[in-house]
Every structure is written in C-alpha cells, then in structure tokens.
ROSETI-649056 format. One line per 5 residues: number of its first residue (from 0); their letters; for each residue x, z, y of C-alpha. Coordinates in nm, 3 decimals. Layout:
N
NUM> a> X,Z,Y | ... $
# end
This chain:
625
0> mkkvi> 1.160,-1.193,1.961 | 1.364,-0.884,1.878 | 1.646,-0.727,1.684 | 1.543,-0.409,1.510 | 1.783,-0.132,1.602 $
5> vlsil> 1.582,0.189,1.608 | 1.281,0.262,1.388 | 1.083,0.574,1.307 | 0.908,0.602,0.971 | 0.657,0.861,0.859 $
10> figmh> 0.719,0.970,0.499 | 0.572,1.286,0.356 | 0.594,1.461,0.689 | 0.948,1.350,0.776 | 1.078,1.102,1.032 $
15> ftilh> 1.379,0.886,0.961 | 1.553,0.733,1.263 | 1.840,0.486,1.254 | 2.119,0.602,1.482 | 2.445,0.419,1.523 $
20> askii> 2.749,0.644,1.515 | 2.957,0.336,1.437 | 2.875,-0.018,1.336 | 3.038,-0.341,1.232 | 2.909,-0.697,1.277 $
25> vstei> 2.991,-0.899,0.969 | 3.043,-1.248,1.110 | 3.278,-1.152,1.394 | 3.456,-0.851,1.242 | 3.471,-0.946,0.873 $
30> gfdpi> 3.389,-1.316,0.841 | 3.136,-1.589,0.774 | 3.156,-1.914,0.579 | 2.863,-2.161,0.593 | 2.939,-2.266,0.233 $
35> estsf> 2.973,-1.921,0.077 | 2.993,-1.571,0.231 | 2.986,-1.358,-0.085 | 3.330,-1.205,-0.029 | 3.255,-1.107,0.332 $
40> lqyaf> 2.923,-0.946,0.246 | 3.059,-0.766,-0.059 | 3.349,-0.630,0.147 | 3.096,-0.499,0.402 | 2.889,-0.332,0.131 $
45> qette> 3.185,-0.177,-0.047 | 3.499,-0.133,0.162 | 3.385,-0.059,0.516 | 3.351,0.294,0.656 | 3.115,0.231,0.946 $
50> dtivi> 2.768,0.388,0.937 | 2.591,0.063,1.018 | 2.653,-0.292,0.901 | 2.487,-0.577,1.092 | 2.438,-0.913,0.922 $
55> dhvgm> 2.392,-1.114,1.238 | 2.199,-1.432,1.299 | 2.463,-1.708,1.320 | 2.224,-2.002,1.314 | 2.296,-2.082,0.948 $
60> dwntg> 2.207,-1.924,0.614 | 2.424,-1.655,0.460 | 2.485,-1.822,0.122 | 2.592,-1.573,-0.142 | 2.633,-1.483,-0.505 $
65> plrie> 2.524,-1.146,-0.647 | 2.590,-0.846,-0.419 | 2.625,-0.475,-0.496 | 2.596,-0.191,-0.248 | 2.883,0.035,-0.351 $
70> rddit> 2.859,0.294,-0.074 | 2.642,0.594,0.009 | 2.523,0.681,0.362 | 2.488,0.333,0.504 | 2.243,0.139,0.719 $
75> iifee> 2.233,-0.238,0.671 | 2.052,-0.438,0.938 | 1.962,-0.802,0.885 | 1.892,-0.943,1.229 | 1.579,-1.136,1.312 $
80> gvvlr> 1.594,-1.487,1.167 | 1.869,-1.414,0.913 | 1.832,-1.591,0.578 | 2.020,-1.446,0.281 | 2.019,-1.731,0.029 $
85> alage> 2.124,-1.717,-0.336 | 2.381,-1.978,-0.432 | 2.279,-2.213,-0.709 | 2.440,-2.155,-1.047 | 2.588,-1.818,-0.951 $
90> fdife> 2.337,-1.575,-1.102 | 2.359,-1.476,-1.467 | 2.052,-1.348,-1.647 | 2.078,-0.981,-1.532 | 2.216,-1.037,-1.179 $
95> slinv> 2.007,-0.967,-0.870 | 2.061,-1.079,-0.512 | 2.128,-0.717,-0.410 | 2.185,-0.440,-0.663 | 2.191,-0.065,-0.582 $
100> ndksn> 2.312,0.154,-0.868 | 2.327,0.536,-0.844 | 2.372,0.532,-0.466 | 2.201,0.743,-0.200 | 2.107,0.751,0.169 $
105> ikiig> 2.073,0.376,0.218 | 1.858,0.191,0.471 | 1.806,-0.186,0.447 | 1.622,-0.305,0.759 | 1.532,-0.670,0.814 $
110> ydatf> 1.233,-0.746,1.032 | 1.184,-1.125,1.024 | 1.479,-1.162,0.783 | 1.431,-1.350,0.455 | 1.589,-1.327,0.109 $
115> imnkq> 1.552,-1.651,-0.091 | 1.656,-1.724,-0.447 | 1.632,-2.044,-0.656 | 1.320,-2.006,-0.867 | 1.312,-2.363,-1.000 $
120> eyidl> 1.666,-2.329,-1.131 | 1.566,-2.021,-1.330 | 1.249,-2.190,-1.457 | 1.462,-2.476,-1.587 | 1.694,-2.227,-1.763 $
125> adsef> 1.390,-2.077,-1.941 | 1.568,-1.740,-1.974 | 1.473,-1.561,-1.655 | 1.282,-1.248,-1.567 | 1.561,-1.016,-1.449 $
130> rhgis> 1.708,-1.203,-1.151 | 1.550,-0.983,-0.887 | 1.564,-0.990,-0.509 | 1.661,-0.621,-0.492 | 1.723,-0.398,-0.795 $
135> lnsgt> 1.716,-0.022,-0.731 | 1.865,0.171,-1.023 | 1.850,0.552,-0.995 | 1.887,0.527,-0.619 | 1.808,0.826,-0.395 $
140> niiie> 1.685,0.838,-0.034 | 1.648,0.463,0.019 | 1.444,0.287,0.288 | 1.370,-0.087,0.277 | 1.181,-0.230,0.575 $
145> gltil> 1.063,-0.558,0.717 | 1.207,-0.800,0.460 | 1.050,-1.114,0.320 | 1.163,-1.180,-0.039 | 1.084,-1.520,-0.191 $
150> dtggd> 1.143,-1.735,-0.500 | 1.328,-1.486,-0.718 | 1.393,-1.530,-1.089 | 1.231,-1.193,-1.162 | 1.078,-0.936,-0.924 $
155> gilvt> 1.086,-0.915,-0.550 | 1.201,-0.555,-0.596 | 1.257,-0.357,-0.916 | 1.252,0.025,-0.900 | 1.398,0.159,-1.223 $
160> rsfqp> 1.651,0.387,-1.388 | 2.023,0.328,-1.400 | 2.167,0.187,-1.719 | 2.513,0.322,-1.645 | 2.635,0.578,-1.905 $
165> nslkn> 2.752,0.823,-1.637 | 2.428,0.816,-1.433 | 2.301,1.163,-1.337 | 1.929,1.078,-1.368 | 1.700,0.815,-1.514 $
170> yceni> 1.476,0.750,-1.211 | 1.483,0.651,-0.845 | 1.391,0.924,-0.600 | 1.260,0.936,-0.244 | 1.216,0.562,-0.188 $
175> iiknc> 1.023,0.396,0.098 | 0.938,0.025,0.095 | 0.753,-0.066,0.413 | 0.630,-0.374,0.599 | 0.779,-0.612,0.343 $
180> rfsnn> 0.638,-0.941,0.212 | 0.687,-1.068,-0.144 | 0.577,-1.420,-0.234 | 0.627,-1.678,-0.511 | 0.840,-1.451,-0.725 $
185> yrqgl> 0.880,-1.533,-1.093 | 0.777,-1.216,-1.278 | 0.637,-0.956,-1.035 | 0.612,-0.889,-0.666 | 0.717,-0.531,-0.741 $
190> sitsa> 0.796,-0.357,-1.069 | 0.808,0.021,-1.104 | 0.943,0.166,-1.428 | 1.082,0.507,-1.328 | 1.046,0.679,-0.991 $
195> kdlti> 0.977,1.006,-0.816 | 0.848,1.022,-0.456 | 0.808,0.647,-0.412 | 0.603,0.520,-0.117 | 0.494,0.159,-0.066 $
200> lncef> 0.341,0.104,0.280 | 0.195,-0.200,0.455 | 0.340,-0.451,0.211 | 0.208,-0.790,0.101 | 0.230,-0.929,-0.254 $
205> setng> 0.120,-1.287,-0.320 | 0.167,-1.599,-0.533 | 0.358,-1.433,-0.818 | 0.381,-1.690,-1.099 | 0.619,-1.808,-1.369 $
210> tlped> 0.659,-1.560,-1.654 | 0.437,-1.278,-1.777 | 0.297,-1.046,-1.652 | 0.295,-1.224,-1.307 | 0.142,-0.921,-1.129 $
215> gidie> 0.144,-0.826,-0.766 | 0.256,-0.477,-0.871 | 0.341,-0.382,-1.228 | 0.382,-0.012,-1.311 | 0.536,-0.016,-1.656 $
220> pdipe> 0.790,0.237,-1.791 | 1.021,0.115,-2.067 | 1.075,0.445,-2.252 | 0.884,0.776,-2.283 | 1.153,0.966,-2.089 $
225> erlen> 1.096,0.771,-1.768 | 0.866,0.912,-1.502 | 0.601,0.810,-1.250 | 0.582,1.112,-1.021 | 0.422,1.113,-0.676 $
230> ilikd> 0.383,0.736,-0.639 | 0.190,0.624,-0.329 | 0.083,0.264,-0.263 | -0.102,0.247,0.067 | -0.233,-0.005,0.320 $
235> crifn> -0.112,-0.305,0.118 | -0.248,-0.656,0.055 | -0.228,-0.810,-0.294 | -0.370,-1.160,-0.343 | -0.335,-1.495,-0.524 $
240> nfgna> -0.106,-1.364,-0.798 | -0.128,-1.523,-1.144 | -0.149,-1.178,-1.306 | -0.334,-0.862,-1.207 | -0.324,-0.724,-0.858 $
245> iqlal> -0.205,-0.393,-1.006 | -0.122,-0.339,-1.371 | -0.080,0.012,-1.512 | 0.095,-0.060,-1.842 | 0.168,0.293,-1.960 $
250> fmmqd> 0.182,0.217,-2.333 | 0.545,0.331,-2.370 | 0.467,0.680,-2.240 | 0.347,0.961,-2.467 | 0.173,1.295,-2.446 $
255> nsmdv> 0.510,1.470,-2.409 | 0.617,1.240,-2.123 | 0.610,1.387,-1.774 | 0.258,1.370,-1.626 | 0.199,1.068,-1.406 $
260> sitie> 0.071,1.107,-1.048 | -0.012,0.777,-0.879 | -0.230,0.711,-0.574 | -0.334,0.365,-0.454 | -0.506,0.392,-0.118 $
265> ntyma> -0.656,0.160,0.145 | -0.534,-0.147,-0.044 | -0.684,-0.498,-0.044 | -0.694,-0.706,-0.363 | -0.836,-1.059,-0.387 $
270> nnhhp> -0.826,-1.369,-0.608 | -0.571,-1.240,-0.856 | -0.524,-1.356,-1.218 | -0.502,-1.720,-1.334 | -0.659,-1.862,-1.652 $
275> sntfd> -0.312,-1.954,-1.780 | -0.220,-1.584,-1.796 | -0.288,-1.439,-2.143 | -0.300,-1.079,-2.023 | -0.613,-0.888,-1.916 $
280> faeia> -0.832,-1.087,-1.677 | -0.895,-0.829,-1.406 | -0.781,-0.724,-1.061 | -0.683,-0.379,-1.190 | -0.578,-0.328,-1.553 $
285> atdng> -0.491,0.008,-1.710 | -0.366,0.077,-2.063 | -0.203,0.364,-2.250 | -0.038,0.381,-2.595 | -0.375,0.400,-2.766 $
290> tngvd> -0.331,0.735,-2.939 | -0.147,1.016,-2.755 | -0.098,0.870,-2.409 | 0.063,1.032,-2.108 | -0.135,1.291,-1.909 $
295> gfvhf> -0.182,1.305,-1.533 | -0.387,1.088,-1.297 | -0.410,0.751,-1.128 | -0.639,0.751,-0.823 | -0.767,0.447,-0.633 $
300> kncyi> -0.906,0.557,-0.294 | -1.075,0.342,-0.028 | -0.966,0.019,-0.200 | -1.132,-0.319,-0.142 | -1.150,-0.582,-0.417 $
305> kssqw> -1.314,-0.911,-0.325 | -1.345,-1.278,-0.416 | -1.241,-1.252,-0.780 | -1.333,-1.466,-1.080 | -1.269,-1.165,-1.301 $
310> savya> -1.345,-0.800,-1.359 | -1.259,-0.558,-1.082 | -1.143,-0.297,-1.337 | -1.031,-0.332,-1.698 | -0.921,-0.027,-1.898 $
315> sktve> -0.814,0.028,-2.257 | -0.711,0.392,-2.272 | -0.813,0.702,-2.464 | -1.000,1.000,-2.326 | -0.695,1.212,-2.402 $
320> sfdln> -0.455,1.037,-2.163 | -0.438,1.020,-1.782 | -0.755,1.026,-1.570 | -0.833,0.697,-1.397 | -1.025,0.771,-1.076 $
325> ftncv> -1.193,0.552,-0.813 | -1.327,0.698,-0.488 | -1.507,0.517,-0.207 | -1.406,0.171,-0.332 | -1.587,-0.157,-0.266 $
330> fkdvs> -1.588,-0.434,-0.531 | -1.740,-0.742,-0.363 | -1.801,-1.088,-0.506 | -1.636,-1.014,-0.843 | -1.691,-1.137,-1.203 $
335> nnkid> -1.769,-1.490,-1.086 | -1.636,-1.663,-1.397 | -1.927,-1.706,-1.641 | -1.757,-1.599,-1.962 | -1.841,-1.317,-2.199 $
340> lnnpi> -1.712,-0.965,-2.136 | -1.626,-1.037,-1.773 | -1.824,-0.752,-1.621 | -1.721,-0.587,-1.291 | -1.605,-0.283,-1.494 $
345> flevt> -1.504,-0.348,-1.854 | -1.361,-0.100,-2.108 | -1.217,-0.167,-2.453 | -1.131,0.038,-2.760 | -0.757,0.091,-2.792 $
350> dydnq> -0.711,-0.014,-3.158 | -0.911,-0.228,-3.400 | -0.713,-0.140,-3.715 | -0.612,0.227,-3.696 | -0.806,0.546,-3.627 $
355> vprfg> -0.781,0.640,-3.258 | -0.956,0.884,-3.020 | -1.253,0.787,-2.807 | -1.172,0.549,-2.525 | -1.261,0.615,-2.160 $
360> glnft> -1.157,0.889,-1.921 | -1.265,0.719,-1.595 | -1.435,0.864,-1.287 | -1.612,0.667,-1.012 | -1.728,0.838,-0.692 $
365> dcaii> -1.935,0.653,-0.429 | -1.825,0.303,-0.533 | -2.014,-0.013,-0.433 | -2.032,-0.322,-0.656 | -2.166,-0.642,-0.498 $
370> ydedi> -2.189,-0.939,-0.736 | -2.415,-1.231,-0.835 | -2.402,-1.271,-1.213 | -2.690,-1.143,-1.432 | -2.468,-0.909,-1.638 $
375> pffnl> -2.430,-0.530,-1.659 | -2.201,-0.387,-1.392 | -2.043,-0.163,-1.658 | -1.976,-0.287,-2.010 | -1.748,-0.223,-2.307 $
380> fenlp> -1.630,-0.343,-2.645 | -1.615,-0.070,-2.905 | -1.518,-0.060,-3.272 | -1.685,0.233,-3.446 | -1.478,0.210,-3.767 $
385> tsdgl> -1.163,0.306,-3.569 | -1.305,0.503,-3.274 | -1.614,0.718,-3.218 | -1.693,0.525,-2.902 | -1.691,0.578,-2.527 $
390> gnitg> -1.625,0.920,-2.376 | -1.560,1.115,-2.056 | -1.709,0.880,-1.797 | -1.862,0.992,-1.469 | -1.980,0.759,-1.199 $
395> nffiv> -2.215,0.715,-0.910 | -2.247,0.359,-0.787 | -2.427,0.146,-0.531 | -2.518,-0.181,-0.704 | -2.612,-0.491,-0.507 $
400> nlnda> -2.737,-0.768,-0.736 | -3.047,-0.983,-0.755 | -3.088,-0.872,-1.117 | -3.093,-0.504,-1.204 | -2.888,-0.553,-1.521 $
405> gyfsg> -2.784,-0.189,-1.537 | -2.496,-0.077,-1.758 | -2.405,-0.042,-2.126 | -2.227,0.269,-2.255 | -2.217,0.193,-2.626 $
410> vnpen> -2.409,0.323,-2.926 | -2.247,0.665,-2.949 | -2.129,0.780,-2.602 | -2.009,1.133,-2.536 | -1.984,1.303,-2.194 $
415> vnity> -2.099,0.987,-2.017 | -2.289,1.039,-1.691 | -2.349,0.724,-1.487 | -2.596,0.702,-1.199 | -2.656,0.421,-0.953 $
420> eyfpt> -2.868,0.315,-0.657 | -2.991,-0.040,-0.688 | -3.030,-0.291,-0.404 | -3.161,-0.643,-0.481 | -3.020,-0.769,-0.149 $
425> iplte> -2.732,-0.659,0.068 | -2.825,-0.396,0.328 | -2.676,-0.568,0.632 | -2.503,-0.329,0.872 | -2.411,-0.379,1.238 $
430> isltt> -2.057,-0.287,1.338 | -1.909,-0.182,1.672 | -1.550,-0.104,1.766 | -1.456,0.154,2.027 | -1.137,0.311,2.156 $
435> nqlny> -1.033,0.562,2.420 | -0.710,0.385,2.509 | -0.623,0.017,2.559 | -0.270,0.043,2.702 | 0.016,0.172,2.488 $
440> leedk> 0.389,0.222,2.496 | 0.591,0.143,2.184 | 0.676,0.510,2.157 | 0.305,0.598,2.124 | 0.343,0.495,1.758 $
445> yidfe> -0.028,0.447,1.680 | -0.315,0.244,1.825 | -0.630,0.443,1.750 | -0.981,0.302,1.722 | -1.321,0.389,1.580 $
450> itrnt> -1.555,0.173,1.368 | -1.923,0.258,1.402 | -2.218,0.120,1.209 | -2.558,0.135,1.370 | -2.784,0.036,1.078 $
455> nieip> -2.802,0.074,0.699 | -2.554,0.351,0.628 | -2.658,0.405,0.266 | -2.368,0.233,0.091 | -1.992,0.208,0.149 $
460> vavef> -1.910,-0.102,0.353 | -1.574,-0.276,0.396 | -1.518,-0.402,0.750 | -1.255,-0.674,0.775 | -1.049,-0.757,1.085 $
465> eytgs> -0.866,-1.052,1.236 | -0.564,-1.011,1.465 | -0.456,-1.249,1.740 | -0.248,-1.230,2.057 | 0.117,-1.239,2.157 $
470> aeygl> 0.206,-0.925,1.959 | 0.336,-1.042,1.621 | 0.194,-0.921,1.291 | 0.457,-0.734,1.089 | 0.704,-0.733,1.381 $
475> dydrs> 0.533,-0.565,1.677 | 0.273,-0.382,1.468 | 0.251,-0.304,1.099 | 0.134,-0.536,0.821 | -0.220,-0.402,0.833 $
480> ngfti> -0.431,-0.410,0.519 | -0.696,-0.596,0.722 | -0.997,-0.375,0.648 | -1.150,-0.030,0.677 | -1.415,0.119,0.447 $
485> ipsns> -1.691,0.327,0.602 | -1.808,0.573,0.333 | -2.170,0.601,0.222 | -2.396,0.792,0.459 | -2.127,0.793,0.728 $
490> sfvmd> -2.194,0.629,1.060 | -1.833,0.596,1.171 | -1.472,0.621,1.062 | -1.146,0.639,1.257 | -0.842,0.423,1.184 $
495> aieii> -0.509,0.332,1.340 | -0.249,0.056,1.363 | 0.115,0.161,1.372 | 0.334,0.019,1.648 | 0.681,-0.094,1.541 $
500> qdlte> 0.953,0.020,1.781 | 1.280,-0.147,1.880 | 1.543,-0.128,2.156 | 1.508,-0.485,2.282 | 1.364,-0.536,2.629 $
505> epser> 1.060,-0.763,2.620 | 0.745,-0.825,2.825 | 0.409,-0.663,2.762 | 0.241,-0.796,2.449 | -0.128,-0.832,2.372 $
510> lemsa> -0.303,-0.751,2.043 | -0.663,-0.862,2.000 | -0.850,-0.711,1.707 | -1.188,-0.852,1.599 | -1.435,-0.738,1.334 $
515> vendc> -1.523,-1.020,1.091 | -1.887,-1.105,1.026 | -1.997,-1.173,0.667 | -2.301,-1.124,0.441 | -2.251,-0.744,0.455 $
520> vqvgp> -2.147,-0.702,0.818 | -2.307,-0.813,1.141 | -2.085,-0.768,1.445 | -2.228,-0.590,1.744 | -2.170,-0.660,2.113 $
525> tsvle> -1.847,-0.452,2.114 | -1.673,-0.599,1.809 | -1.347,-0.702,1.982 | -1.074,-0.476,2.119 | -0.779,-0.600,2.323 $
530> fvidd> -0.474,-0.375,2.342 | -0.160,-0.405,2.555 | 0.172,-0.279,2.418 | 0.436,-0.216,2.685 | 0.805,-0.206,2.606 $
535> mltst> 0.929,0.152,2.615 | 1.250,0.045,2.793 | 1.090,-0.154,3.074 | 0.756,0.016,3.135 | 0.711,0.217,3.454 $
540> veeni> 0.407,0.406,3.325 | 0.452,0.780,3.382 | 0.351,0.997,3.089 | 0.082,1.250,3.180 | 0.098,1.581,3.004 $
545> yenne> -0.269,1.534,2.913 | -0.376,1.253,2.682 | -0.628,1.039,2.872 | -0.588,1.293,3.156 | -0.800,1.543,2.962 $
550> vkifp> -0.629,1.679,2.651 | -0.284,1.790,2.537 | -0.218,1.843,2.163 | 0.109,1.989,2.031 | 0.308,2.010,1.813 $
555> nptqe> 0.205,1.683,1.654 | 0.302,1.622,1.372 | 0.260,1.985,1.267 | 0.297,2.196,0.954 | 0.059,2.483,1.024 $
560> ivqie> -0.050,2.548,1.382 | -0.171,2.301,1.644 | -0.233,2.392,2.009 | -0.507,2.219,2.210 | -0.517,2.232,2.590 $
565> tkstn> -0.814,2.084,2.775 | -0.889,2.061,3.145 | -1.250,2.147,3.070 | -1.347,2.494,2.943 | -1.673,2.372,2.788 $
570> cditi> -1.602,2.148,2.490 | -1.724,2.099,2.133 | -1.435,2.026,1.895 | -1.482,1.868,1.551 | -1.211,1.798,1.294 $
575> ydnng> -1.256,1.495,1.067 | -1.058,1.387,0.764 | -0.930,1.031,0.723 | -1.262,0.924,0.566 | -1.462,1.029,0.871 $
580> qairs> -1.603,1.342,0.709 | -1.643,1.643,0.938 | -1.458,1.943,0.791 | -1.470,2.194,1.077 | -1.653,2.232,1.410 $
585> fknqf> -1.638,2.493,1.683 | -1.699,2.543,2.056 | -1.405,2.572,2.293 | -1.475,2.798,2.591 | -1.114,2.833,2.701 $
590> sktti> -0.860,2.582,2.825 | -0.626,2.666,2.536 | -0.716,2.676,2.166 | -0.507,2.736,1.854 | -0.610,2.585,1.519 $
595> dcshf> -0.465,2.706,1.190 | -0.420,2.396,0.969 | -0.215,2.563,0.696 | -0.502,2.542,0.445 | -0.549,2.164,0.499 $
600> npgiy> -0.384,1.909,0.271 | -0.103,1.704,0.430 | -0.228,1.381,0.586 | -0.394,1.235,0.894 | -0.683,1.416,1.065 $
605> flkid> -0.882,1.338,1.377 | -1.018,1.558,1.656 | -1.332,1.464,1.843 | -1.357,1.658,2.169 | -1.695,1.645,2.347 $
610> nkvnn> -1.664,1.741,2.712 | -1.996,1.905,2.801 | -1.916,1.904,3.173 | -1.905,1.528,3.223 | -2.071,1.422,2.891 $
615> tftth> -1.773,1.224,2.765 | -1.576,1.246,2.442 | -1.225,1.162,2.327 | -1.070,1.129,1.981 | -0.714,1.224,1.884 $
620> kiilk> -0.501,1.196,1.574 | -0.323,1.494,1.414 | -0.058,1.441,1.148 | -0.021,1.737,0.914 | 0.308,1.755,0.724 $
# end
C-alpha cells in the first residue's frame, strides 16, 4: 500500500516530522544477504553518517543476530512488508533483537513491518525472559511507530535504565511508542521499569504467554532509585494475555523514591489472565511494598474492561502509598469465574505476618459495574492482627446486577465512603453517530465525529465500533481503541480518529465506522458513518479558509489564545472538554472572537458553534499545548 516517509506525531504539544536531509538504502548501498545480514545492518546502525537509514523491502526476510544502535540523531525506516527475523541460536540470554543504550534523538518507523524472534527456541532453553524485541536503556527522545513485534524471548519492548557504568542517568526520557502491535511475546508485551515522559499511544498488546508475569503491560521498577514520572498510556487495546492487562508492581519503590505519576486513559482490556498464572487474577493489579510505599498517583480514566473471568481491579497497597484512582470507567461482564474472592473490585491486606498500615487508598468516580454473579461488587480480605483494616476509600458506582449484593468494607473501616445506584437490569440506551465532515485529506490529521444517546443517560455507557472499508487499520488511520465512553448524565461525547500521513500517491480510500449493538447499546437509524480520505498529493480539493465554509479557527494547536472567525455574527459558542462536559459558553455577536485558553489544562477541547441565522451547528477540535 505505502512506504512511510513523512509522519507527524502529537506529543505533549509538540510535532515531530521526519525530514530527509540525507538517506541511505541498506540493500543497495551497504548490502544484503538472504542467509544473514547482521553485518550490513550493524554497519548501518553504527558507521553511517546519513540522517536516515532505509531497510528496504527486498522480497525476503532480513535475517540477523543481535543489533545495537550506536548513533544519535538517526531515523530508521523499515519499509512496508519488511520482516526483521532473529537468527536461530544467535541470541544469548541478555541479547535483544535491537538494543539502544544511552542514545538520543532516534526514530524507528515501520508501518506494516514485522520483528520476529524464535520463541520456541527460548522456551526449550528454559532460561529466557530477557531476549526482547527492542530494549531501550536510558534512551532520550526516541520515537517508535508502526511496528509489529512477535514471538520474543522476553518483552516486545523494555523501557529501562542503562546498566553501563558511565551512563548519565538511570531512566529513559521523552519516549513515544505509537501504533505498534505486540503479540505472543514470552514475558510481557511491554515492560516499564524506569522512565520519564513516556507516552504509549494506539498500541495493541495480546497473547503474552510463557514466563511470569505474562502481562500486556508490566510497570515494575527494579530498585527504589528508578522513576515512573509522567507516564501516559492512551487509546490502547490489551486482550488475551496470560497475565494481567496492566500490572502495577511497585513493591521495590519506597516512600523516599520519586513520586509516581501514571495515567491510563481510553484503554480497552478484555479476557486477560489464565488459570495457569499464579499471580493476581485480575485485569488490573496494583501492589506496593506493603509498609512505606512510593507516593504519587495512578489514574485510570475512561477505561473499558469487559468479558473477564476475573476481578476488574485487584489492589494490595497501604493507605500511605500512591493514590489509585478510577474515573468514568466501565467494568462489564467481569468476575465470571465462580470462585471465592473473585469480586469485581477486590482488596487485600499487604502482610499477614508483620504489622503494617491500613490497606486501601483508592478512589472511584462515576464508574459502572455490570456483572451477573451474586457477590458483592466490592470485597476485601483483611487480617486485623497485622493491620487495622481498610482505609481511605471513596467511590460512587452504578451497579447493574440482578442481585443487589452491595459491598463489604470490613469490620473496622476508616475514611470509607462508598455510594452506588442500583439497577436490576441494564438501562438500554440508543446510540446515534453524527459528523460535520465526510471527506478528508490526509493532512487534515483527524476525523471528528459525535456519539449521541437518546435514552437512559443515567449511567456511563461504553459504545464499541467496527471499522471496514479500503482504508487499512493501523496504516491509513490509527490503531483505534475501538470504543468511546459516554459519561453519566451526558447525552453526547465527541471523539476523533487520527489519519496517518505518507508521501505515497494512492487513490481515495474509504473508512466505514459502525456502532456495535449489544445488551447495553441499541443502535439508532444513524449508526454508520462512511468517510473518504483523499491522498494529499493527488487531491484537487481546494482548501477554503473557513472550515465547512463557516468557521476559521487559528492557531490550532495553540498555547494560550485561539481566534475564531465566523461568517455569521449571531452564534452561540460552547467549549467542551474531552469527556463532553461543557466548561464555558458565550454568545458571539461579531465575526471575530478571541478566547483565552491559558487557564485550561493541556489536551483536546471541542467547540460547538450554533448558527442562529440558519439554525445549524458545527463542532471543531482545539488542541491546547
């Protein structure tokens, strides 16, 4: 379909664009051997001086031993269809397919390129958990995009500190991993032990199995001095892993460790954990060191957990460590395995032998739990001889269950405030999809749409989508998380799909997006949208200075001020946050309006502009840096 040459990526208000000052094509300018190409690839990654290295599609696999990127300031492009395959018998216990150690300003781009290792070989050796697809060790300013990483002897990607004695820091910094797929890896899809400013976007983690912990994503520092600062996992899909979807194993960190700050947002988790795994049976598991754990926060926002045999959330942490927060999450069809202590939310004392603080420190805001078993939605296992019991819990829930089993907070709770609305049956809601624009250029970057529910708005509802058409998932548009949550008491929410750009001429492509009907959602008459994406090189569409011939918004993205120009001088303008909540409204009686956004948090906002002259409205996205 395409070769990815130019991409733009949004990361904390900045755009990164690949530009070729000079490039070298490995097969024709360095060499290729169908039996083994290690020496050619290693020369490219170490000895060349060009800005861009292209591993081109030669119709055969690039068979290789371990590789190390030994240069700064380099872009490596794996062309569409390229397979980088690990040679059998060439990887010792600590060797990864690609290793990056104390290097900076590196881009590894590989849309529809695949890295494959030899998992069965490592299983037979019975010594493997460190043979990773990519190992990032104290790397800085690194972008990894579009790759599929399969069958490793460890993790798909490891983000950790450098173990070199002359390393300047013990963490990776400013890392983006985007639109990648990780499947059938041996230990983890992704491991994070030490990182600052790490962003994981639109990635898929599945089928991890082999050696513990077998998680989709494992966040697990090795020493107290490591850090987890400004970690964002967003718009991902995590399913069918033998371990947890996400494990927060923070037991090596202490009260004097740097505070953690981790956000998991708009992420789908389903059917994770296997009975063979001896670790916590849950989609999300969180633990600290049991006594004086690390401070900070972990926040799950707008996450969707469904179709699980196990608990949605398991936590064994003290009230004195990091806050574990859940906002606007939907836990649907969970706790299906009929065993004891398998409640949708289950908490456990941190130590059965030694005196420890109270356990708890969780907050739930507007979370829905939809399940069938006649068990409390919130339960715990305490041990009063070693701990005074549960503490510091707040929560408001929407519980859908035939049996109002309620919750259990122990015999001696402190600062526990749990409320819930009970529904014996699911309040079915009707969904409609609308948009103001059906035709796009690649350079438009985002396809915007609105999800509206017409009935039963009391509880949060997760609306799932299917995608069909000639536009390819993960190549022409991002690896979408496949759902949107409409918050409680909200009738609509706005969302977007990012368009992936390239410099290859190609015909118009069609993307059809359909809302999926289930026992919570009934689709309305407008539940399907069909978009057309035109190539930005071949399209003859002339750009109008007004969006939809009505509105011009600039600069966008912005840091403080945004200008709005409308053809009409009689408009109502409302600003919404990314959850569909109105945060400011005003009337526009002039063709030009200035909005001061400096007091808003960075993120995505939406404008709804009601034209009172012709009784129409348009919606527009604003990105605030």
